N, C-alpha and C positions, 0 to 999 in steps of 0.2 A: 873373063879373068883379065882380058887386056884392057878393059874399061876401068878396072880397079887398080892397075898399076900406077897410074899417076897420083892415086891417093894414098899410097903406102906411107909416104911421109907424114901426112895428116893422121893416119891411124896410129903410127908410132908415137907422135906427140900426145895423142889422146890416151894411149895406153901408159905412157910414162906419167902423165898427169893423174891418171887414176891410181897408179902405183903409189905416188907421193901422197895423194889424198888418203889411200887406204892405210898407209903407215901412220898418218896423223890421227885417223879415227880410232884405230885399234891400239894406239899408244905403242907402236913399234918403232918409234923414231930412234931408239937406241941401236937398232940393227943397221949398220952401215951398208951391208950388202943390198938391202931393199932400196935404201936411198940412192946408192950409186947406180943401181940397174935402172931405176926411174930416170935419174939424170942422163944416163947414157941413152935410153930410149928417146928422150926429148932431143938430145943433140943429134943423134942419128936421124930423126925425123925431120929436123930442121934442114939437115944437109941434103937429105934425099928430096925434100920439097923443093928447095932451091935448085937443085939439078933438074928436076922435072919441069920447072918453069923455064929454065934456060934452054932445055931441049925443045920445048914447044915454040918458042919465039925464034925469030930470024936474026936477032941481034947478037 
């Protein structure tokens, strides 16, 4: 499990992207809650990925 912790940000970005793609394929783009949750997953994934990169380096 500790090996997967640095990749949580990447997983969230992928999940958010898949959510946005699924709303487009299923013609559910009129449901703002699905679009917003996909966007929030992507933003949270970017933030977590940046924090994990900063945590690994010495700078």
